[in-house]
C-alpha positions as semicolon CSV with decimal commas, in nm:
position;residue;x (nm);y (nm);z (nm)
1;M;-0,016;0,034;-0,016
2;Q;0,141;0,359;-0,106
3;N;0,105;0,648;0,138
4;G;-0,111;0,878;0,014
5;Y;0,071;1,202;0,087
6;I;0,407;1,086;-0,077
7;V;0,172;0,980;-0,368
8;R;0,032;1,346;-0,354
9;F;0,341;1,523;-0,332
10;K;0,524;1,309;-0,590
11;G;0,232;1,397;-0,830
12;S;0,198;1,766;-0,743
13;Y;0,592;1,793;-0,784
14;R;0,578;1,606;-1,148
15;K;0,266;1,816;-1,255
16;E;0,366;2,136;-1,125
17;I;0,774;2,141;-1,202
18;L;0,912;1,848;-1,426
19;E;0,606;1,864;-1,663
20;A;0,591;2,279;-1,654
21;Y;0,956;2,335;-1,736
22;I;1,248;2,272;-1,966
23;F;1,540;2,249;-1,837
24;F;1,873;2,231;-1,974
25;E;2,116;2,222;-1,670
26;L;2,063;2,027;-1,343
27;Y;2,131;2,365;-1,139
28;E;1,815;2,488;-1,287
29;V;1,610;2,161;-1,178
30;R;1,817;2,205;-0,832
31;Q;1,709;2,570;-0,784
32;L;1,314;2,534;-0,862
33;T;1,304;2,214;-0,676
34;H;1,432;2,437;-0,402
35;D;1,219;2,685;-0,408
36;W;0,924;2,478;-0,462
37;I;0,949;2,240;-0,183
38;Q;1,023;2,573;-0,004
39;E;0,694;2,721;-0,074
40;Y;0,528;2,342;-0,035
41;N;0,620;2,312;0,300
42;S;0,553;2,655;0,422
43;G;0,332;2,886;0,220
44;R;0,065;2,650;0,059
45;P;-0,255;2,503;0,217
46;H;-0,268;2,101;0,253
47;E;-0,560;1,891;0,301
48;G;-0,447;1,664;0,553
49;L;-0,372;1,945;0,786
50;G;-0,740;2,079;0,730
51;N;-0,634;2,295;0,442
52;A;-0,420;2,511;0,672
53;T;-0,036;2,586;0,581
54;P;0,223;2,407;0,784
55;L;0,374;2,773;0,882
56;E;0,001;2,841;1,021
57;L;0,008;2,507;1,203
58;S;0,362;2,574;1,348
59;K;0,261;2,930;1,543
């Protein structure tokens, strides 16, 4: 059985990063991934958190 949170994360990453951009250098992937993960982990609401952002719950 797969973890639903991981499946959702991977699907979002694939759609919003890997399928949305054309990369020419590995550093481009790394930088965009870093920025995306920062936003994903702090600024965007998560269903598993009652549509709150992780940042909101950490306060």
